[in-house]
N, C-alpha and C positions, 0 to 999 in steps of 0.2 A: 378434444384439444384442437386448437388451430395450429397446425404444424409450421405455418409461415411466420408465426409470431415469435419474437425472441423472448417474450414472457414465458412461453411454453418451452422453447429450446433451453432457456435459462434454468427453468425448473428441472429439466432432465439433467443438465450440467450439475446443478446443486445436489441432486439426489445421487448421481454417480460419484461426485467428489466426496460426499459424506460417507458413502460405502467404502471407497478406497481408503480414506483417512481412518475410518473405524477399524478396517482390517489391519492396516499398518500399525495402528496403536495397539490393537489386541496382540499382534505378533510380537511386540516388545516384551510381553509378560509370559510368552510361551517358552519354557525351558527346553534345552536339548537341541534347538535349531542351530545349524551351521552359521557362522558369523556373517556369510554373504547372503543368507536367505532373505532378510527384510529389504535388501537394497533394491531389487527390481520393483517391488511394490512401493518403496520410498520414492523412486524416480517417477513412477506413475503418479504418485501423490503430488509431486511437484508439478507435473503437467496438469493434473486436475485442479490444483490450486490456482495456476495461471488461467485456466479456463473459467474458473469461479470468479476471479477478479476481472477478467477481460470481457466476459460476455456482455456486461453492461454497456460497453461501447456500441455493440450492435443494437442493443435495445434503444439507446439514446439516438442512434443514427436513424432509427425508423421515424423519429419526430422530425420530419423534413422541414417544418416551419421554424425550428430552432437551430439557427445557423452556428452558434457557438458549439453545439454538440456534434456538428459535422466535421470537427477538426481531425485531421489524420494522426494528430498526436494522442488522441484520446485512448486508443487501444494500448499502445505501449505505456502511456502514463498510468493507466489503471493497473497494469501488471506490475509496474514499479511500486505503485502504492501498495500493492499486495506484499511486496518485499519489505516495505517500510513497516506495515502493520504487523507482519509475521515476526520480523527480527525484533521489533519493539516490544511486542507482547511477550515473547520468549525472554527478552532482556530484563523485564520486570522482576522476575524470580528465576535467575539462571539455574539455581539448584533443582528447581522442579523439572527441568528438561534433561537431567542426567540421572540415570539409575545408578545404583551403587557400582563403583568401579568405572564410571563414565570418564571421558577425557578431562583432564585438569585444565586444559586451555580453552574450555567452552566459553567463559566470559570474554576472552580475547577474540574468538571467532565471531561471537554475537556482536561485539563492538565493531569489528571491521565490517561485518555484513550490514549493520545499521548505518554506519557512516557512509558506505558506498551507496546504499539505497537512498539516503537522504540527499546526497549530492546529485544523483540522477533525477530524484524527484524535484528538487529545486530547479534544475534546468528545465524540466517539463513544465513546471508552473510558469517560469519566465517565458517559455515558448507559447503557452496557452495565452498569455497576456499580450503577446506581440505579433504572432504569426496568424493573421486572419484576413483573408482577402475580401470578404463580403461586408456590406455596410451594417447588416444586422449584428454580425459577430463583433464588429468594432464598437457598435453601441453597447453591446453587453459587456465588453472589456473596459469601456469607458465608465460604465456604471460600477464595475469592480474597483476601479482606481479612484473613484470619487468618494468624498466623505459621506457618511461615516464608514462605508465599506472599505475605503482605502486604508484607514487607520487599523481596522481589524485585519486586513490583509497583511499589512506591514508588521504590526506587533504580534498578531496571533499566528499567521502562517510562516512568515519569514523569521521573525524574532524568536517566538516561543517554539515553533515547530521545526525550525532548521538550525538557526545560529546557536541557540542555547544547547541543544543536544550535541551538535557538532563540536562546540567548544569544550563540552565535558568529555566527549569521546576522544578528543585530541590527547587527553591525558594517557591514552593507551601507549603513546610513543615515548612517555617519560616515566611511567610507573609500571613496575613489575613486582608482583602480579597486579592485574587490573582490579581496582577496588569495586566490589559489587554495588557500592553506594552510588557510583557514577551511573551505572545501568539503571538503578532504581529511579533516578531523576530523569535521565535522557530518554528512557522508553516511554513513560507517560507523557513527557512534553512532546515527543514526536507524534504520538497518537492523538493528543489534543489538537496539534497543528493540522494534522491530516483531517480531523473531523471538521475543523473550521473551514478549511479549503473546500471540502465537499459541500458544506452547507452553502457557502458563497457561490460555488460553481453552479449548483442546481438552481439557485435563485437567479443568477445572472443570465442563464440560458432563456429564462422566461420573461426577461425585462422588455426586449423589443416587442412591439405590438405585432400581431399576426396580420393586420391589415392596415 
């Protein structure tokens, strides 16, 4: 392996994260453990998850000719996207995330986590579209805003991926208990919006010519 490459470093991160997550998940089914026992491994799993989502920023940064991917926002944005993806995936079927006797307010916690992550992600997307000093990066963001990408960005990323789930999640302030049907729609909508953004972002970085 080439130790200077983030393809290799990322592979090590993914392997380590998988091991930590597997151990943490297995620990949930071991009886007789004290209540605090899974928590240290759970905290390690959170850090491993952040590393899993964030290492791509360093991988993209190695592509020096793609100025859009040199953004200082990319690393925090990817970690926030991990929060969106994780909370949205768990929100699709909140019952699956709780063993018998689990906390009754889990749907409320997931709703709040997803709403906060979506707000932060939306701010990062706006930042990616506006804060770029180089001409190549500006060309890339201009392509993102132009038709037909601009329509996909508006309707798919902002409309479907942010405004719709945030509108549904706002019901948590007026409904008690939180209806799980809200999460069944908000979670997939957020995931689809996230996928659309990633697809556009990877394309946009390659729009400016290298010479």
